[in-house]
C-alpha positions as CSV (number, residue, x, y, z in Angstrom):
1,M,-104.1,-62.7,35.2
2,S,-102.8,-59.0,34.4
3,E,-100.0,-58.6,31.9
4,L,-96.9,-57.2,33.7
5,V,-94.8,-56.7,30.8
6,S,-95.2,-55.3,28.3
7,C,-93.8,-55.4,24.5
8,Q,-93.9,-52.8,21.2
9,I,-91.5,-53.5,18.5
10,E,-91.6,-51.0,15.9
11,N,-88.8,-49.7,13.4
12,Q,-86.4,-52.4,14.4
13,V,-87.0,-52.0,18.2
14,A,-88.9,-54.1,21.0
15,T,-89.6,-52.2,23.9
16,I,-90.2,-54.2,26.8
17,T,-91.6,-52.1,30.1
18,M,-92.5,-53.9,33.8
19,Q,-96.0,-53.0,35.2
20,N,-95.9,-55.0,38.4
21,G,-97.3,-52.4,41.2
22,K,-95.1,-49.3,43.0
23,V,-91.9,-51.2,43.3
24,N,-92.1,-53.1,40.0
25,A,-91.3,-56.9,41.9
26,I,-89.5,-59.0,39.8
27,S,-91.7,-62.2,40.1
28,H,-92.6,-65.4,38.4
29,Q,-94.8,-64.1,36.5
30,V,-92.8,-61.0,35.6
31,I,-89.7,-63.5,34.5
32,D,-92.2,-65.8,31.7
33,E,-93.7,-62.2,30.5
34,L,-90.0,-60.8,30.4
35,N,-88.8,-64.1,28.6
36,Q,-92.3,-63.9,26.1
37,A,-90.8,-60.2,25.1
38,L,-87.6,-61.4,24.1
39,D,-89.5,-64.4,22.9
40,Q,-90.7,-62.0,20.5
41,A,-87.5,-59.1,19.8
42,E,-85.6,-62.3,18.7
43,Q,-88.6,-63.3,16.5
44,A,-88.7,-59.6,15.4
45,Q,-84.4,-59.2,15.1
46,A,-84.7,-55.9,17.8
47,V,-83.0,-54.4,19.6
48,V,-84.5,-54.5,23.1
49,V,-85.2,-51.8,25.6
50,L,-85.9,-52.5,29.0
51,T,-87.1,-50.2,31.1
52,G,-89.9,-50.0,33.8
53,Q,-91.9,-47.2,35.3
54,A,-91.2,-43.9,35.9
55,G,-89.1,-43.4,39.1
56,M,-88.9,-47.2,39.2
57,F,-87.2,-49.9,37.6
58,S,-87.4,-52.4,40.0
59,G,-86.5,-52.7,43.7
60,G,-85.2,-56.5,43.1
61,Y,-87.5,-60.1,43.4
62,D,-91.1,-60.3,44.8
63,L,-91.1,-60.4,49.0
64,K,-93.8,-62.7,49.3
65,V,-91.9,-65.6,47.6
66,M,-88.3,-65.2,49.0
67,K,-89.8,-65.5,52.8
68,E,-92.6,-68.3,51.0
69,S,-89.8,-71.4,52.1
70,M,-86.6,-71.9,51.1
71,S,-87.3,-73.5,48.2
72,S,-89.7,-71.5,46.5
73,A,-86.4,-68.1,47.1
74,M,-83.9,-70.9,45.6
75,A,-86.3,-71.7,42.4
76,L,-87.0,-67.5,41.9
77,V,-83.6,-67.1,41.8
78,E,-82.9,-69.9,39.9
79,K,-85.3,-68.6,37.2
80,G,-83.6,-65.1,37.7
81,T,-80.1,-65.8,37.0
82,T,-81.3,-68.1,34.2
83,L,-82.4,-64.7,32.5
84,T,-79.8,-62.9,33.0
85,R,-77.7,-65.2,31.4
86,R,-80.0,-65.3,28.9
87,M,-79.7,-61.6,28.1
88,L,-75.9,-61.6,28.5
89,S,-76.5,-63.8,25.0
90,F,-78.7,-62.3,23.2
91,P,-78.3,-62.1,19.2
92,Y,-79.5,-58.7,19.5
93,P,-78.3,-54.9,21.4
94,V,-79.8,-54.7,25.2
95,L,-80.4,-52.0,26.7
96,V,-81.6,-51.0,29.7
97,A,-83.1,-47.9,29.6
98,C,-83.2,-47.3,33.8
99,S,-86.0,-45.5,34.9
100,G,-85.3,-44.6,38.6
101,H,-84.6,-46.5,41.3
102,A,-83.0,-50.4,40.3
103,I,-82.2,-52.5,43.5
104,A,-81.2,-56.1,44.4
105,K,-82.5,-58.5,41.1
106,G,-82.9,-54.7,39.2
107,A,-80.0,-54.0,39.9
108,F,-78.4,-57.5,38.5
109,L,-80.7,-56.3,35.1
110,L,-78.1,-53.3,34.6
111,L,-75.8,-55.8,35.4
112,A,-76.6,-58.4,32.3
113,A,-77.5,-55.6,29.7
114,D,-75.2,-54.3,27.2
115,Y,-75.8,-50.5,27.6
116,R,-77.6,-49.2,30.4
117,I,-78.5,-45.4,30.8
118,G,-79.9,-43.8,33.8
119,V,-82.3,-40.7,35.0
120,D,-81.4,-38.3,36.9
121,G,-82.6,-38.3,40.5
122,A,-82.6,-39.0,44.0
123,F,-82.8,-42.8,43.1
124,K,-80.9,-45.5,44.6
125,I,-79.1,-48.4,42.9
126,G,-77.7,-50.9,43.5
127,L,-77.1,-54.6,45.3
128,N,-78.8,-54.5,48.8
129,E,-79.1,-58.6,50.0
130,V,-77.0,-57.9,52.8
131,A,-78.4,-55.2,54.3
132,I,-81.8,-57.4,54.4
133,G,-80.4,-60.5,55.6
134,M,-79.9,-62.3,52.7
135,T,-76.6,-64.5,51.5
136,M,-75.8,-63.4,48.3
137,H,-76.2,-66.6,45.7
138,H,-73.1,-67.5,43.4
139,G,-74.9,-66.2,40.5
140,G,-75.3,-62.9,41.5
141,V,-71.9,-62.7,43.1
142,E,-70.7,-63.9,39.7
143,L,-72.6,-61.4,37.7
144,A,-70.8,-59.0,39.9
145,R,-67.5,-59.7,39.9
146,G,-67.6,-59.6,36.0
147,R,-69.8,-56.5,35.6
148,L,-68.8,-54.2,38.1
149,A,-65.5,-52.4,38.3
150,P,-63.2,-53.9,40.3
151,V,-63.0,-51.2,43.3
152,F,-67.0,-51.5,43.4
153,F,-67.5,-55.2,43.7
154,N,-66.6,-56.0,47.8
155,R,-68.4,-52.5,48.5
156,S,-71.4,-53.8,46.2
157,V,-71.8,-57.4,47.2
158,I,-70.4,-57.9,51.0
159,L,-71.0,-54.5,52.1
160,A,-74.8,-53.4,50.5
161,E,-73.3,-49.8,49.1
162,M,-76.2,-47.8,47.3
163,V,-74.9,-45.6,45.1
164,S,-77.1,-42.7,43.1
165,P,-77.3,-42.7,39.0
166,K,-73.8,-40.9,38.3
167,E,-72.0,-43.0,41.2
168,A,-73.5,-46.0,39.2
169,V,-72.4,-44.6,36.6
170,T,-68.1,-45.3,38.1
171,A,-69.2,-48.8,39.6
172,G,-70.4,-50.1,36.7
173,F,-73.9,-50.0,37.3
174,L,-74.9,-47.9,34.2
175,D,-73.2,-46.3,31.7
176,K,-74.9,-43.0,31.0
177,V,-77.1,-40.7,33.2
178,V,-78.7,-37.8,31.4
179,S,-81.6,-35.6,33.3
180,E,-86.1,-36.8,33.2
181,A,-85.5,-34.2,29.5
182,E,-83.4,-36.0,27.7
183,F,-84.0,-39.6,29.0
184,V,-86.8,-40.9,26.2
185,P,-84.7,-39.1,23.4
186,T,-81.0,-40.2,24.6
187,V,-82.4,-43.6,25.0
188,Q,-84.1,-43.6,21.4
189,A,-81.2,-42.7,19.6
190,I,-79.4,-44.8,20.9
191,A,-81.6,-47.5,20.0
192,H,-81.7,-46.6,17.2
193,A,-77.8,-46.6,16.6
194,M,-78.2,-50.0,17.9
195,T,-79.6,-51.4,15.0
196,K,-77.1,-50.6,12.4
197,L,-75.2,-53.0,13.7
198,D,-73.6,-56.0,12.4
199,M,-76.1,-58.1,14.4
200,K,-74.4,-61.9,13.2
201,A,-71.0,-59.7,13.9
202,H,-72.5,-58.4,17.6
203,H,-73.5,-61.6,18.8
204,Q,-70.6,-63.8,17.6
205,T,-68.2,-61.4,19.1
206,K,-70.7,-60.3,22.7
207,L,-70.8,-64.7,23.6
208,K,-66.8,-64.5,22.6
209,A,-66.2,-61.4,24.9
210,R,-68.4,-62.8,27.5
211,A,-67.2,-66.6,27.0
212,E,-65.8,-66.6,30.4
213,L,-68.6,-65.5,32.4
214,L,-71.2,-67.5,30.9
215,Q,-69.0,-70.7,31.6
216,V,-68.9,-69.0,35.3
217,L,-72.6,-68.5,35.4
218,D,-73.5,-71.6,34.4
219,E,-72.1,-73.5,36.2
220,S,-73.2,-70.6,39.4
221,I,-76.6,-71.3,38.5
222,E,-75.7,-75.2,39.1
223,K,-73.9,-75.0,42.2
224,D,-77.3,-72.4,43.7
225,R,-79.4,-75.1,42.7
226,H,-77.9,-77.8,45.5
227,S,-77.1,-74.2,48.2
228,S,-80.1,-72.1,49.9
229,L,-79.5,-68.6,50.3
């Protein structure tokens, strides 16, 4: 079985890169390997930088799995929501370097990070579930409600509106957008700055700030376990 996620740790920064085909699909194996990479980062007490391939952060869940059966789809969704819940409460800062398109679960990974840097270009970012015939799961609705700008919540979740990287800053998917030339240096600079934080204070404050969202996500995971898309 080929490795779909790589993890390189240097100078207290763990760079985790997803590499799963043309659209960087989020499969069971990808989630398992992401969790393994997060384990490595946690053991190294490192800031996390999560990224994808040039032009594609992730196009979302593996559609082969999602179309296989209702039970297989819900099992992958539950696993994915549990991953985003872990990212939201991770002991060290999580920065997503959005290398291009971020759609569906790809966009949810943005919403689970502490800081999001996008590369400028003709890329689409957003939640397209209802456009492709999928009812949004409870966990997705609540994560979007908790992290998106209120004015964009309905447009993103109910109307599946896709936005450009620059619009994604206003919507709440991204925090900063830079040119392709500035992308890697900017990611490196911000990640390095994050290593200077007091990690205990960072983690305790993160848990306090997100206590309500984390509780709602726990309840949503349980709801989704007993519902259908």
